[in-house]
C-alpha positions in Angstrom: 70.4 116.1 63.1 71.1 117.8 66.7 68.9 115.0 67.8 70.8 112.3 66.5 74.2 113.9 67.4 73.3 114.1 70.6 72.2 110.9 71.0 76.0 109.7 69.7 77.5 111.8 72.2 75.2 110.5 75.1 75.9 107.0 73.4 79.8 107.0 73.5 79.8 109.1 76.9 77.6 106.0 78.2 79.9 103.5 77.2 83.5 105.5 77.8 82.2 105.5 81.3 81.2 101.8 81.5 84.8 100.9 79.4 86.0 103.1 82.3 84.0 101.6 85.6 85.1 98.2 84.0 88.9 98.8 83.6 88.9 100.8 87.6 87.6 97.4 88.5 89.7 95.1 87.1 92.5 97.9 88.4 90.9 98.2 92.2 90.8 94.6 91.9 94.5 93.7 90.9 95.8 96.7 93.8 93.4 95.6 96.8 94.9 92.0 96.1 98.8 93.3 95.9 98.6 95.8 98.3 95.9 95.6 100.7 96.4 92.1 101.6 94.5 89.3 99.1 97.7 88.5 98.7 97.3 87.0 102.0 94.6 84.7 100.4 96.5 81.5 100.2 99.0 82.3 103.1 97.9 83.2 107.5 96.8 86.3 109.2 98.0 86.0 112.7 95.8 86.8 115.0 96.0 88.8 118.7 92.9 89.3 120.7 92.6 92.2 122.9 93.5 91.1 126.9 94.8 94.4 128.8 97.6 97.1 129.5 99.4 98.2 132.5 99.0 101.3 133.4 101.8 102.5 131.1 100.4 101.5 128.3 102.4 98.3 127.7 100.5 94.5 127.3 100.0 93.5 129.8 102.0 89.8 131.2 99.8 87.5 129.5 99.1 89.4 126.6 103.3 89.4 126.2 102.7 85.8 125.7 100.5 86.1 123.2 102.6 88.3 120.7 105.4 86.4 121.6 104.1 83.5 119.9 102.8 85.7 117.1 105.7 86.0 115.9 107.4 83.0 116.6 104.0 81.6 114.6 105.5 84.6 112.1 108.3 83.8 111.7 108.2 80.2 111.3 106.4 80.9 107.6 107.7 83.4 106.6 110.9 81.0 106.8 109.0 78.4 105.0 108.7 81.0 102.4 105.1 81.4 103.1 103.0 85.1 103.0 102.2 86.2 107.0 100.5 88.9 108.2 100.0 89.7 111.8 96.7 91.7 113.3 96.0 92.8 116.8 92.9 93.9 117.9 91.3 95.7 120.5 90.7 99.6 121.2 90.7 98.7 125.1 88.0 97.9 127.3 84.7 99.2 129.1 86.4 97.8 132.3 88.6 100.5 133.3 90.3 103.5 131.7 92.6 104.0 128.9 95.7 104.4 129.9 97.9 107.1 128.9 101.5 106.6 127.5 103.8 108.8 130.2 105.8 109.9 127.1 103.8 111.5 124.3 100.6 111.9 126.8 98.1 110.1 124.5 96.0 107.5 125.5 97.2 104.2 124.2 94.7 101.8 122.3 95.5 98.2 122.9 96.6 97.2 119.2 98.6 99.8 118.8 100.3 98.8 122.3 100.6 94.9 120.6 101.9 96.5 117.7 104.7 98.2 118.7 106.3 95.2 121.1 106.1 93.2 117.4 107.5 95.8 115.2 110.5 97.3 118.3 111.1 93.9 120.0 109.7 90.7 118.6 111.2 91.4 114.4 107.6 91.6 112.7 107.9 93.9 109.7 105.4 96.7 110.5 104.3 96.3 106.7 103.2 92.9 108.2 101.0 94.8 111.0 97.5 96.0 110.3 96.0 97.0 114.3 92.4 97.1 114.5 92.2 100.0 117.0 87.7 100.5 118.0 86.6 97.0 119.6 86.1 97.3 124.1 85.6 93.2 124.2 85.8 90.4 122.5 82.6 90.4 120.1 83.3 92.7 118.6 87.4 91.9 118.5 86.2 89.3 116.2 83.0 91.5 114.0 84.9 94.3 113.9 87.8 91.7 112.0 86.1 90.4 110.2 83.7 93.9 108.5 86.8 95.9 109.0 90.1 93.8 107.4 89.2 90.0 106.5 86.1 90.1 104.2 87.8 93.4 102.6 91.2 92.4 102.6 90.4 88.9 101.7 92.4 87.2 104.6 90.6 84.0 104.8 93.3 81.9 106.9 93.3 82.7 110.4 95.4 81.9 113.6 94.2 83.0 117.0 96.6 83.5 119.8 95.1 83.5 122.9 95.8 82.6 126.7 94.1 79.2 128.2 92.0 81.1 130.7 90.0 83.2 127.7 90.5 80.6 124.7 87.7 78.8 124.9 85.1 82.0 124.8 87.1 83.3 122.8 86.9 80.1 119.9 82.7 80.5 120.6 82.8 84.0 119.6 85.1 83.7 116.5 83.6 80.5 115.5 80.0 82.3 115.1 81.2 85.1 114.0 83.1 84.4 111.0 80.3 81.7 109.7 77.9 84.4 109.6 76.4 84.7 106.1 77.1 86.2 103.8 80.5 84.7 103.6 82.9 86.3 101.6 83.2 86.0 97.9 86.4 84.5 98.3 85.3 81.5 100.4 84.8 80.1 103.8 87.4 80.8 106.2 89.7 78.9 108.4 89.8 79.5 111.6 92.7 77.6 114.0 93.4 78.4 117.2 96.5 78.6 119.6 96.7 78.2 123.3 99.6 79.9 125.2 99.9 80.0 129.5 98.6 82.3 131.3 101.6 83.9 133.2 101.5 86.7 134.8 97.4 86.2 136.0 97.4 85.8 139.6 96.2 82.9 141.4 93.0 84.6 142.9 92.7 86.7 139.4 92.8 84.1 137.6 89.9 81.9 139.4 87.9 85.5 138.8 88.7 85.2 135.3 87.8 81.7 134.5 84.2 82.1 136.4 83.3 85.0 134.7 84.4 83.3 130.9 82.0 80.5 131.5 79.3 82.3 132.5 79.6 84.9 129.5 80.3 82.5 127.2 76.7 80.9 128.3 75.2 84.0 127.6 76.7 84.3 124.2 75.6 80.9 123.0 72.0 81.5 124.4 71.7 85.1 123.1 73.3 84.2 119.8 71.8 80.3 119.0 69.2 81.5 116.9 71.7 84.5 114.8 72.6 83.2 111.3 73.8 86.7 109.8 75.7 89.2 110.2 72.8 91.6 110.2 71.8 90.0 113.3 75.5 90.4 114.7 75.1 94.5 114.5 72.0 94.5 115.4 72.9 92.5 119.3 76.3 94.1 119.2 75.0 98.1 118.9 71.8 97.6 120.4 71.5 95.3 123.0 75.4 95.2 124.0 75.8 96.8 126.7 79.9 97.9 125.7 78.4 99.8 122.7 74.4 100.1 122.8 73.7 103.6 123.9 71.1 102.5 126.6 74.3 102.1 128.4 74.3 106.2 129.4 71.1 105.5 131.1 72.3 104.4 134.1 75.7 103.7 135.6 78.4 100.5 134.8 77.6 98.0 138.1 81.9 97.5 139.7 83.4 94.5 138.8 84.7 91.3 140.7 87.6 93.3 141.6 90.2 90.5 140.8 88.7 89.5 137.7 89.6 93.5 136.8 93.2 92.7 137.5 92.9 90.3 134.4 91.6 93.5 131.4 
């Protein structure tokens, strides 16, 4: 009788646990849809990749062009009654030190600086701005945006805003990363790309950066030609990419063309 009673108690405990798990799963699904961006599945996310800060931690002139356009798209979509948020990307760049905010004394992340300008100067509500403050280049801009935000929150429709000089490689990278398997349960991603001008970039710096972008784009095509999964992309970024792989520490990073460096 004691054994039978124990079995009945265990059965009740098991059924109760399953019921709690199912209920919790339903509640979590609802909660994530309502509070973590799932509601954007039928709306749009405006994405602003990283592009450099000035010495005081403000977005560079050309990045301000991206932010202004992103804010305009946000306002247009909201006015039309469409759900819209803005995602700013990037922690910084491996090519130069992060700037320090002269007021706070803290380092400034690129995504943080972009978010601040969107909120304080461009009229975007703070609850509609999401930051990605970890990536150090365009490849990880896309990879970490997907792994940290879009796959999790259900953000399916993305509008990527970037300058003309940076857009060809940006488009190449984002289309690759967001096409990799496994695709999320809510379906394949829809990507749109909006270009803004290169205001604020000096002519010689622009020339050097365009040349560097073209070379980097070809390298990315070659490296990822046979890549089909997010697992493969993860291995490349953290084993071979010299902004993230620990083998970068074996020797010092070679200096960059000083003209191209002005655009980071």
